[in-house]
NUVEXPA-977408 format. One line per field, with one value per residue: residue number from 1; residue in three letters; x, z, y of N, C-alpha, C in turn. Coordinates in steps of 0.2 Angstrom, whole numbers. Each point is the difference from the previous one (the first is absolute). Example, Ala and Ser with C-alpha at 12.3 -4.5 7.8 and 13.67 -1.06 7.14 Angstrom:
num c(1, 2)
residu c(ALA, SER)
n_x c(66, -2)
n_z c(39, -4)
n_y c(-28, 5)
ca_x c(-4, 4)
ca_z c(0, 1)
ca_y c(6, 6)
c_x c(4, -4)
c_z c(0, 3)
c_y c(6, 5)
This chain:
num c(1, 2, 3, 4, 5, 6, 7, 8, 9, 10, 11, 12, 13, 14, 15, 16, 17, 18, 19, 20, 21, 22, 23, 24, 25, 26, 27, 28, 29, 30, 31, 32, 33, 34, 35, 36, 37, 38, 39, 40, 41, 42, 43, 44, 45, 46, 47, 48, 49, 50, 51, 52, 53, 54, 55, 56, 57, 58, 59, 60, 61, 62, 63, 64, 65, 66, 67, 68, 69, 70, 71, 72, 73, 74, 75, 76, 77, 78, 79, 80, 81, 82, 83, 84, 85, 86, 87, 88, 89, 90, 91, 92, 93, 94, 95, 96, 97, 98, 99, 100, 101, 102, 103, 104, 105, 106, 107, 108, 109, 110, 111, 112, 113, 114, 115, 116, 117, 118, 119, 120, 121, 122)
residu c(MET, VAL, THR, ALA, GLN, HIS, VAL, GLN, ASP, TRP, LEU, ASP, SER, TYR, THR, GLU, ALA, TRP, ARG, THR, TYR, ASP, PRO, GLU, SER, ILE, GLY, ASP, LEU, PHE, ALA, THR, ASP, ALA, ALA, TYR, ALA, TYR, ASN, PRO, TRP, ASP, GLU, PRO, ILE, LEU, GLY, ARG, GLN, ALA, ILE, VAL, ALA, SER, TRP, LEU, ALA, ASP, GLN, ASP, ARG, PRO, GLY, SER, TRP, ASP, ALA, GLU, TYR, HIS, PRO, ALA, LEU, ILE, ASP, GLY, ASP, GLU, ALA, ALA, ALA, ARG, GLY, ARG, THR, ARG, TYR, ALA, SER, GLY, ALA, ALA, TYR, GLU, ASN, LEU, PHE, LEU, LEU, GLU, PHE, GLY, ALA, ASP, GLY, ARG, CYS, SER, ARG, PHE, VAL, GLU, TRP, TYR, MET, GLU, ARG, PRO, ALA, ALA, GLY, ALA)
n_x c(96, -6, 0, 0, 5, 3, -2, 2, 5, 0, -1, 5, 3, -2, 1, 6, 2, -2, 4, 5, 0, 7, -2, 4, -2, -6, 1, 3, -5, -2, 3, 3, 3, -1, -1, -6, -1, -6, 0, 1, -7, 1, -1, 6, 0, 1, 5, 5, -1, -2, 6, 3, -2, 2, 6, 1, -2, 4, -1, 3, -5, 2, 5, -2, 7, 3, 6, 3, 5, 2, 6, -2, 1, 6, -1, 6, -3, -2, -6, -1, -5, -1, -7, -2, -6, 0, -6, -1, -3, 6, -1, 2, 5, 1, 6, 1, 6, 0, 6, 1, 6, 0, 5, -5, -2, -3, -6, 2, -1, -6, -1, -6, 1, -6, 0, -7, 2, -2, -6, 2, 1, 3)
n_z c(-3, -2, 1, -6, 2, 3, -5, -3, 4, 0, -6, -1, 4, -4, -5, 3, 1, -6, -2, 4, -1, 0, 6, 2, -4, 2, 7, -1, -4, 6, -2, 6, -5, -3, -6, 0, -7, 1, 0, -5, 1, 4, 6, 1, 1, 6, 0, 2, 6, -3, -3, 5, 4, -5, -1, 7, 0, -6, 2, -5, -2, 4, -5, 2, 0, -5, 1, -5, 3, -5, 1, -1, 5, 0, 4, 2, 4, -7, 0, -6, 3, -4, 0, 1, 2, 1, -1, 5, 2, -3, 5, -5, 3, -4, 3, 3, 2, 3, 0, 6, 0, 7, 3, 4, -5, 5, -2, -3, -6, 0, -6, 1, -6, -1, -5, 0, -2, -6, 1, 0, -6, 4)
n_y c(33, 0, -7, -3, -3, 6, 3, -5, 0, 6, 0, -4, 4, 5, -4, -2, 6, 1, -5, 1, 7, -2, 3, -5, -4, 2, 0, -6, 1, 3, 5, 2, 5, -7, 1, -3, 0, -2, 7, 3, -1, -5, 3, 0, -7, 3, -3, -4, 1, 6, -1, -2, 5, 4, -3, -1, 6, -2, -6, -2, -4, -5, 0, 6, 0, 3, 0, 4, 2, 5, 2, 6, 4, 2, 4, -1, 3, 2, -3, -2, -3, -6, -2, -6, 2, -6, 1, -4, 6, 1, 5, 4, 2, 6, -2, 6, -1, 6, -2, 2, -1, -1, 3, -2, 2, 4, -1, 6, -2, -1, 0, -2, -2, 0, -4, -1, -6, 2, -2, -7, 3, 4)
ca_x c(-3, -4, 2, -6, 0, -3, -7, -3, 0, -5, -6, -1, -2, -6, -5, -1, -4, -7, -3, 0, -2, 4, 2, 7, 2, -2, 4, 7, 0, -1, 3, -4, -4, -2, -6, -3, -6, -3, -1, 4, -4, -1, 5, 4, 1, 6, 4, 0, -5, -6, 0, -1, -7, -4, 0, -4, -8, -4, 3, -2, -1, 6, -1, -5, 3, 7, 3, 7, 3, 7, 2, 0, 5, 3, 4, 3, -4, -7, -1, -6, -1, -6, -2, -8, -3, -6, -5, -4, -6, 1, 3, 8, 2, 7, 2, 6, 2, 5, 4, 6, 3, 5, 6, 0, -3, -7, -4, -2, -6, -3, -6, -2, -5, -3, -6, -3, 0, -7, -2, 1, -6, -3)
ca_z c(-6, -1, -6, -3, 4, 6, -2, -2, 7, 4, -3, 2, 7, 1, -2, 5, 6, -2, 0, 7, 4, 6, 1, 0, -7, -3, 2, -3, -7, 0, 5, 5, -1, -6, -2, -4, -3, -4, -7, 0, 2, 7, 5, 1, 7, 2, 5, -1, 4, -3, -6, 3, 3, -6, -3, 4, 0, -6, -3, -5, 2, -3, -6, -5, -5, -2, -3, -2, -1, -2, -1, -7, -1, 7, 0, 6, 5, -1, -5, -2, -2, -3, 0, 0, 5, -2, 6, -2, -3, -7, -1, 0, 0, -2, 6, -1, 7, 1, 7, 2, 5, 5, 1, 3, -5, 1, -4, 4, -4, -4, -4, -5, -6, -3, -5, -1, -7, -3, 0, -7, -4, 1)
ca_y c(-1, -6, -4, -3, -6, 2, 2, -7, -4, 4, -2, -7, 0, 3, -4, -5, 3, 1, -7, -2, 5, 0, 7, 1, -1, 6, 6, 0, 3, 7, 5, 2, 6, 0, 3, -5, 3, -5, 3, 7, 6, 0, 2, -7, -2, 2, -4, -8, -3, 2, -4, -7, 0, 1, -6, -5, 2, -1, -5, -4, -7, -4, -3, 4, 5, -2, 7, 0, 7, 0, 6, 2, 6, 1, 6, 1, -4, 0, -5, -2, -7, -1, -7, -2, -3, -4, -3, -6, 2, 1, 6, 1, 7, 1, 4, 4, 2, 5, -1, 3, -4, 3, -3, -7, -5, -1, 5, 6, 3, -5, 2, -5, 2, -7, 0, -6, -2, -1, -7, -3, 1, 6)
c_x c(-4, 2, -7, -1, -4, -8, -3, -1, -6, -7, -3, -2, -6, -6, -1, -3, -7, -4, -1, -4, 3, 2, 7, 3, -3, 4, 7, 1, 1, 4, -5, -5, -3, -7, -3, -6, -3, -2, 3, -4, -2, 5, 4, -1, 7, 3, -1, -6, -7, -1, -2, -8, -5, -1, -4, -7, -4, 4, -3, 0, 7, -2, -5, 3, 7, 3, 7, 2, 7, 3, 0, 5, 3, 5, 2, -4, -7, -1, -8, -1, -7, -1, -7, -2, -7, -4, -4, -7, 0, 3, 8, 2, 8, 2, 6, 2, 5, 3, 6, 3, 5, 7, 0, -4, -7, -4, -2, -6, -3, -7, -2, -5, -3, -6, -2, 0, -7, -1, 1, -6, -3, 3)
c_z c(0, -6, -2, 5, 7, -1, -1, 7, 4, -3, 2, 8, 1, -2, 5, 7, -1, 1, 7, 5, 7, 2, 0, -7, -4, 2, -2, -6, 0, 5, 6, -1, -8, -2, -5, -3, -4, -7, 0, 2, 7, 4, 1, 8, 2, 6, -1, 4, -3, -7, 1, 1, -6, -4, 3, 0, -6, -4, -5, 2, -2, -6, -5, -5, -1, -3, -1, -2, -1, 0, -7, -1, 7, -1, 7, 6, -1, -6, -2, -2, -3, 0, 0, 6, -2, 6, -3, -3, -7, -1, 0, -1, -2, 5, -2, 8, -1, 7, 1, 6, 4, 0, 2, -5, 0, -4, 5, -3, -5, -3, -5, -5, -2, -5, 0, -7, -2, 0, -7, -5, 1, -5)
c_y c(-7, -4, -3, -7, 2, 1, -6, -3, 4, -2, -7, -1, 4, -5, -6, 3, 1, -7, -2, 4, -1, 7, 2, 1, 7, 6, 0, 3, 8, 4, 2, 5, 0, 3, -5, 2, -6, 2, 7, 6, 0, 2, -7, -1, 1, -4, -7, -2, 1, -4, -8, -1, 0, -7, -5, 2, -2, -6, -4, -8, -3, -4, 3, 4, -3, 7, -1, 7, 0, 7, 3, 6, 1, 7, 2, -4, -1, -6, 0, -7, -1, -7, 0, -4, -4, -3, -6, 2, 1, 7, 0, 7, 0, 6, 4, 2, 5, -1, 4, -4, 4, -4, -7, -4, -1, 5, 6, 4, -5, 3, -5, 3, -7, 2, -7, -2, -2, -8, -2, 1, 7, 5)
């Protein structure tokens, strides 16, 4: 069973791996056979190595974003997390992550939902 602290630690590690793009840190987040979807309607990326390669292929510039995520719901080995991502360009997104964790604590399934916040005054 997953705890709120485990999910928060994982989310913090996720954010740090995104910030550094360190391949080992990215890989440590995910099970060997993990499925990762940047949005719910695309086919997921399958396998830790493919997930790492995907992250490394499309990187955000250092210092161009900030993010904060927190667990919202936990049910057994599954969790939902929500948060916000802000970019230096002014774009901001509300995020929902659906997560499933294996016995080793790594994420075995990740699906992201995101919506761009309207511009101020819109």
